[in-house]
N, C-alpha and C positions, 0 to 999 in steps of 0.2 A: 405564353406559349405553353399548350397542353402536354404533358408528360405522362406516358403510361409505362415507364420503365418502373421495375419493381424496386421498392426502397424497403431496407430493413425497419423494422419498429423495435423500440426498445423500451423496457421498464417492466412495471409490475401487471399483473393480470387484473382486469376489471372483471367484477362479479356479473357475468353475461347471463341473459335469459334467452333461452331458446325459443324460437316461434317466429312467424311473419306479422307483420301489421301493416294494412294499407294506409297511405298517407291522406290525411283529411285536412283540407282547408275551407274555410267559410267559402262556399260557392264553387270549389274545383276539387279534382281528385288528382294526385300526383303519382304517376307510375313508378314501379320500383325499377331500380337499374339491375344489370345483370351482374352476377358476382364474377370476377375476374379470376385469372390464374394467381396462386399465389407465389410470392417470391421464393427464389430459390437460394440454396446455401444459408439457411437461417438455422440458428440454433433452436433445438426441440425443448429447451427448458428454459422458462422465463419466470421472474419472480423469485422471492425468497423461499428457499426450501422449506420443508416442514422440520419440526424439532428431531434432532437425531441424523439429519443428513448432511450438516453443514460441513462434517469432517470429511465426507466424500467428495467435496468440491476442490480438495487440496491434495494433488497427487505427490507420492513421495519423489525424491529427486531422481532425474531421469537423463540429465544430460550435463554430466559433472565437468567434463573437459570444456564444454562450451560456457559453462557458467563461470569457471575459473579463469577463461580467456576474457570474459566480460568483465570480471573484477579487475584483472590485470591492465585491462584499458583504463579503467578508473583510476588505479594507482599510478598508472603513468602520466596522469594531468600535474603530478607533483614531481616532475623530472628533476629539479635541482635538489630538493631535499632527499630523493631518491638516489641520485648520484653521490651525495654526500653519505647517505647511509651505507650505500654499496662499498664506499672508499674505507668507512669505519669498520664494516663488518671484515672486508679483506684483510685490513691492517691487523684486526683482532685475532682473525683465524690464523693468519699468517705467524703472528707471534706465539700463539698456542702451540704451533708445531715446532717452533724453535725450542720451547721449554723441556720437552723430552731429551733433545740432543745435548743440552747444557745438564740434564740431570745424568746423561749417560756419561758425559765427560767427568762430572764430579765423581760418581761411582768409580770411574776406571782411574782416578788418581790413587785409589787403593790398589797396591799390588800384592799377591800372594806367592809365595815361595817357601824358602826355609823360615821365613818371618814375614809379618805384615809390615807393609811399607806405605806411607801417605805423602804425597807431593801437596805439602800444605799452600805453596805459592799456587799452584794450578787449581785447587781447591777453592782457595780465597776468591781467585779471580771469576770462577764459574758461579761462586755464590753472590759476587757483586752484580755479575751480569743477571743473573736471575732476579735479584731485588729490583734492579732497573726496570727488567722486564715486566715484572708484576705491577709496579707503580704505572708504567706506560699503558698496560693492558687494562688497568682500572679506569684511567682517564679516558681511554678509547671507548670503554663500555658505557661509561656515563653518557658521552656524546651520542653514542649509538642508541641508548634509550630514548634520549630526548628527539632525536631525528625520527625514531620510529613511532613515537607519539603523535610528532607533528605529521608524518605521512597518513597515519590511520585516520586522524581527526578531520584533516582536511580533505581526504578522500570522502569519508562517509557525509560530511558536510554537502560535498558537490552531489553525491548521491541521493541524499535527503532532498536537496533542492530541485534536482532533476525528478523525483519521484512526485513532489507536491505540484510541481509545474505539469506534470503528466496527469495527476489527478484532476486538475482544473481543466483539463480538456477532454476527459473521457465523456463518453456517452452516459446518459441518465440509467439505461440498463445495467450499468457496471454496479452502481451505488444500491440500486434497487434489489440486486440479487446477492448481495452481500450484507452481514451486519456491520455496524460502525466500528465496533470494537475489534473486529477482524481486520478491517482496512487499518485501523490504528495500531494494530499489532505489527502489521507489515511495515509502517513507517516508523515504529520506534523499536520492538524487541528484535524484528529481523535485522534492521540495520545496524543495532548494536552488537548483534553477534558477529556481523562482518566486521566490525570495529574491532571487537576482540580478537578475532582471528588475525587480522593485519597487524596488529601492535604485538601480538604473541607470537605469531608464526613466521613472519616475514624475515626478521632478522635470521631466526633458525634456519629458514629454508636456504638463504643466502650462505650463511657460515656452513651450514651442512655440505654444501656442494663443495665449497673450497676445502673444508676439512677433511672430507672423503677422497678427493682428487691427490690433495696434498699427503696424507697419511699414507695413502695407497702407494704413491710414488717413493716416499722414503722408506717403507716396508721393502718393496722391491729392490730398492739401493743397498739395504744390508743383507736381506736374505730371501730370496725367492721361495725356498722350501718352506720357511716360517709363515712367508706372506700366505701361501696355499692353505697352510694349517689355520691361521687366524681366520682366513675368509671362508672355510669350509662350513661354518655355521650360518653365514648369510642367506642360502636358499631356504633354509628352515625358518628364519625369521620372515622372509618374504611371504612364505607360505602361510605363517600363521595370520600375519597382519591382513593379507587378501581374505583369509576366511572369516576373520572376526570383523572386518570392515564392512563386508557384505550385509551382515546383521545389523551393525552398528548404524549405518547410513538410513536403514528403513526405519529404527527406532527413533532416530533424531527427527526424521521427517514427521513421523507420528506426534512427537514430543510438541513440533512447532505449531501444527495443525490444531492439536489439543489446546496450546496455549492461545491460539485465536478464537477457538469456542469460548474458552473462559473469559476473556477479556470482551467478547460479544455479549455473553450472558451478564457480566458485570454491568457493562455500560447499559444495558436494556433495564436491569433492575434498579440502577441508581437513577436513570432518566425517569422510569415509570414507578417510583417508589410510592408516590401517593396512592396510585391505582392498586399496587400491591397491597397496601395497608387497609384501603378502602373494602377491598374484596376478600379480606383475611386469607391471603396467600403467602403470607411469610414462610410458613413451614414448607410450601410446596417450592418456593424460590430457593429456600435452602437445600431442599432435597434435590433439586436440580443441579445447584452449584456443587453440593457434594459428589454427584455422580460424574460431572465433568471433570472434578478436582481429582477423584479417584483414577479415572481414566488417565489424567496427566501425570499423576503420581506413577502409576504403573509403567506408563511409556518412558517416563524420566528415568525410574529405577533400571528398568531393562537396558536403556540406553547407556547409563553410566557403569553397569556391571559389565558390559560387553566392551565398552570403550576402555574402562579400567583394568580389564584382565590383559590387555595388550602390553603394557609396560612391565607387570611382574613376569610374565611370560618371556619377554625379551630379556629382562634382567636374568633370569635362569639361563638362557641360551648364551648370552655373553659371559657369563661366569663361567660356564663350561668351555667356551672358547679361551679364556684367561688361562684355565687350568691346562688345556692343551698345549698351549704355547709355553708355558713354564716347563712342562714336562719335556716336550720337543726340545726346548733350548737346552735343558740340563743334559739330556742324552748327547745333544750335538757337541757340548763342551768336553764331555768324557771322551768322544772320538775326533776331538779337532785335530789331534796331529795325524791321523789317518787321513783325514778329509784335506789337510792342507798339501799331502804329498799327491792328490789328484786335481787337475785343473777343471775338469767337469764338475766334480764334487765342491770344489771351492766356489766356482760360479753359481751353482745351485745352492749350496747352504750359506756361503758367506763366511766372514769372520766372526766367532761368536764367542762374547765375553759376557761377564755378569752384567756389565753395563748395557750391553746389547741386548741382552734377555729383559732387562728393566725397560729398554727403549721399546721393544716390541709389544710389551704389555700395555705401556702407555698409549703407542700408536693405535694398538688394537682397540684400547678403551676410546680413544680420539675417533676412530672409525665408526664405532658402533654407537657414539654419543648422539650424532644427529638422528639416527634411526629411532634411537630411544626416546629423544625429544619429541620427535614426529610421533610416535606412538602415544606419548603421553599428552600430546597435544591434539591427539586425533578425534576427540569429542568436540573440541573446540572448532576443528575443521569441519568436521561432519555437520555441525551444528550451523555454521556460518555457510556452508553450500546449500543446506536446506534453505536457510533463510533468505539467501541470495536468489533461489530459484523462485520464492514467492515474490520477492521484490522485483526481479526482472519480468515475471509474470505480469504485474501491474504495468511495467514500462512497456510491455509487448501489446498491451491491448489496443484496438483500433480506436483511434481518436474520433470525436465527433465530425462527421463529414462536413466540410466547409469549403466546397469546391466552387460555390458561387462566386461570379466576379463582377455582378451588377451592384455599384455602389449607389446608396440612396441616402441622402442627407435627412435628418430628421425633420427639418423644417418644410422639405420638398414633399413630404408623405401626406397624402390627403386623408387616407383611411377607409377606402373602399376595399372590402374584403369579399372573395368568393370562394366557396367550397364547390368544386366541380365533380360530381360522381366518386367521391372519396372512400375508398375502402382501407382499413386499416386494423391490424391486430396484434397485440403485444406476443401473441404466439399465432403465426399465419394461419393455422388450422382452427383458430377459434376467433373470427374477425369482431372486432368491437364496433366499428361503423361499417355500415353496408350501404354503398351507394349514396352517401349522406352529399347533399347539396343545399346550399345557401347563397344568396345573394344579398350583401349588407352594404349599405351607401353609406358615404363618409358622414358622421355625425349622428347616426342612428344608434339607438339603444336596443339591444337585441337581448332578450331573456331565454335561458335555456332551462326547462325545468323537466321533471320526469322521475321514475323511481331510480333508487340507487342501483348502480351497474350500468344504465341505459346508455352511457357513452359521453355525459355532458363534459365532464372534466378532460376527457381525452380530446374532445374539439380544440379546446384552448391549449392542451399540449402539443397538439399538432400546428396550431398558427404559429406558436413560439418556437417550434421545431425543437422541442425536447426530444420528439420522436419524429420520424420521418415517415411518411404514408407509404402504404403498400402500391397503391395505383390511384390513378385520377389526379388531381391538381388542386392547389390552393394558391389563389391569387391575390396580391396586394397591389392595387392601384393598377391592375391588368398584368403585372410581372408575376411569374412563378417564383414563390418564396424560395425554391431550391436553387434558383439562379441568382439570389441576393446573398450578399455577405451576411453571415449570421450576426455580427456585431451591429451592423445597420439596422437589420429586421429589429433585434431585440431593444435597440435603443429607442424604437418608435413605440414599444409596447411597455405598458406599467401593468403590474399585477398587485393586488391586494387579496392575499389568502385568507382562509379561515384560521389557519394555525399560524399566528404570526411568529415570525424569525428575528429575534432582537440579537445583537452581538454585545460582547463584553465592551464597556467604554460608556462614554457618556450619552445623554438623550441627543444633544446636539450632532456627536458623531453617527449615531444612527438615523437621524434624519438626512444628513448629509451623504449617507450612503447611495441615495439617489442621484446626487450629482456632486462628485467629490469637489468640485472648484468652486461650490457655492460659497456665498459670503453668509457672515452671520445673520445679516439683515434679511438675505433670502431666506434663511432657515427660519427665522420667526415670522416671516410672511406666510410660508407654507403651513407652520404650526397653527396660525391664526384661521388660515383657509380650512384646515382640517378640524377646527374647534379643539386643538389639543393645548392652545396656549393658556386656557385658564386653569387646568389642573397643574400644568409644567409650572406656572407662576406661584404656586402655593408650595411647591417643593422647596426644601430648604437651599439647594444650589441651583434651582432653576434649570436652565439647559445644560449645566455643567453637573447635574445629578448622576453619579455612577449607578449604571445597572448592574444587577447581579446577572448570574449565567440565565440566559434566555430571558432576561426582562423579569425575574421571578418577584422583585420589590415592586412591581406595578401590577395592577389589576388587568383582567382580561381586556377590558373596554379601552383602558389607557393604552395598553400595547396596540390595540387596533387603530387607535386615534394616530400614534407615532408611524405605523404602518402606511397609513392614509397620508399623513405628511410627508412621508418619504416619496410617495407617488406623485404627490403634488410637485413637489420640488424636481422630479425628473420629467415633468411636464410631457407626458407621452401623448402620441397622436391617438392610439389605441389602448383602451383601458379594460383589464379584465378583473373583473370581482368575483371571486371564488368563494361562494358561502361566507361572505365577509362579515355577516352579522349573526351566524347561526348560533355562536356560541356566548353570546351576552343576553342580558336581559332585556326586557321590552323598553325600559326607560333609556337605557344606554344604546339601546338600537335606534331610539329617535335621533339622539344626538350624531350617531355614526351615520344615519341616513341624511341628515342635514349636511354633514361634511361630505357625504358621496355625492349628493346633488351638485354641489358646487364643482366637485371633481370631474363630474361627468360632462360638465357643460361644454359643448363644442367639440366633443371627442366621441369617436366611435367606441361604442361599450357593448362588451358582452358579460351578462350578469348571469351567474348560475346561483340558484336559490332552491332551497325547499320550502321556504316561508313565501306563499304566493303573494303575500299582502306586499311583499317589497318589490314586486315586478309589475305591479298593475299598471303603472305609467310608462312602460315601455313601449317603445314604437311597434315591436314585433316579439311575440311570445311563440318559441318553438317548444313544442311537446315532443321530448325524444324518448323513444322506447325500443330496445333490442337494436340500438344502432342505426335508427332511422327516425325521421321527423314523421311523426303520425299526424300532427295537428300543427297549425300555425294561425297567427293573427292577433289581433288586439284581445284585451281582456274581455271586454264586452262581446266581441264576436265570437270568441270561445265558448263564453258562457251561454250564449244563444245556441251554439252548437250542439251543447249537451253533450259532449264525448269525453274524452280522457282528461282534458283540463278541468271541466266540470266537475267530474268526479273526484279529482284530487282536491278541488277547491272545497267542496262539500264536506269531504273528510277532514280536512284541517279546521273548518268551522266547527264541525260537531266536536273535534278533539279539544279545541279551545273553549268551547262551552262547558264541556265537562271538567 
């Protein structure tokens, strides 16, 4: 069924050439299609940004409370450990409030009059109570620490798993518009910041609420006037914290995005180190690293300065509050007799003693302690919020559109492929394919040739639904691929790319990647078909040879043969060969060509090649230029036409001769 609804395209920009070209085939001329309306609501920026713009893609934290709520939802998955942690925090905080009362009672065992007297029995009993209380509190604190670590680590484990699962379902556009290091930074550094925040701050938050409420209630019970004096400094503390926090949040957000840039640069330089050395760009690489590193240092220093200023300022305010409490308590003791004669003053001031003054100083410290702790942890909290927004930004990305409901078993796929008036652009305002139409019958071998940026690779990217077309339709055996389940579609398609991708593991593991349930015998037969069994047999551990990162301990040709063996094992109905021999020498190419001839047997094949010698035997050669098919036919027919294909072929012959 033909669909004309607009579909968003994803990914990097092709190098487009402007202009039009008439479609020429031996014996006929194909009219150009009309350019359709572009899709709506599509991003205006596609592809990796130029150097220096990566930091602009990450915004400073904007939705603090929304982000905190989402973190709390994740923490809530550990409800039993969380309940235990809350119980331990409640017990610990409650016992910490009892301690000042015992200290008050111990001080009040001393009486002042004509002489100093001490009630040693009461003093001894209070000291015993305090010793037991210290021991119990220490045990509870130990359990509290274990539970806090458990909650934080299990929470971020789930968060990492969710983020990894999300990454596996994202559109190709997401990965093409960000550096690998920046994505890795979100999965590691940002999640670690959240973990640190949970483990360091969660207990402080719980205990802070209990301590503030409890100490406030006790202060009101003993003296309302001294309570007011103790709390007079709180508004100033809130004002200071709010002012500084607005600056701190910005700098911690900048710190995180600079760290992502640094990781991205390191990943690129390590991956491309041979190229860096070959072009003698080591000094430039270090210069770029130093520039990003200096920015990170500057943002980190500013973040630490502002966040570190909160603690000392709060300590100054708290010490001022303690001094006011001590002075007020001393004055009230001097006039205690007059106060006791008035019911109103007694209710307002309470009964003041030396022990009560000490109690208020302790309770005032207890009241301000959670605020100080949060102030000192503010950098951790701000860093976690900034990191969490970056993590949730990934989780909020639109997944691949997989709304198709049409199931198609691989064995039922015949391999008939038709492109009907397809328009597509990574940027809708710069179309790559313009009215592209082809009709490929099952078992045919179709070659796509033409200049770089003409749209050849885009054709197969659309067939695999790495990107969705803007308009037109692509049919597989008469069904629109947008109506098919993506897993079923891709299971029917095998790809051998120019840049082979091998994973850490054995050669056997990498071949089995084509079909995970394959037996060892099937793997060996696939390797034999791909002509890879010869060099594998010469390796010390054969099929169990461990590969280094990206298969660096094998030659390019050997990696390509393993990639072909993987495709053989997958047994696809449609095969895509994208410049599969362009990066190997002629002798190796001959071996790979033999393997590919066997692989292409009885399959619909799309062959993208710059070396025209590799496509001479194709059933139909399509010359693509500026997103359109300008010529099509067999090798001999196109040579007789003496058009674009003939010109390309002659240039390659001249280049080979020289």
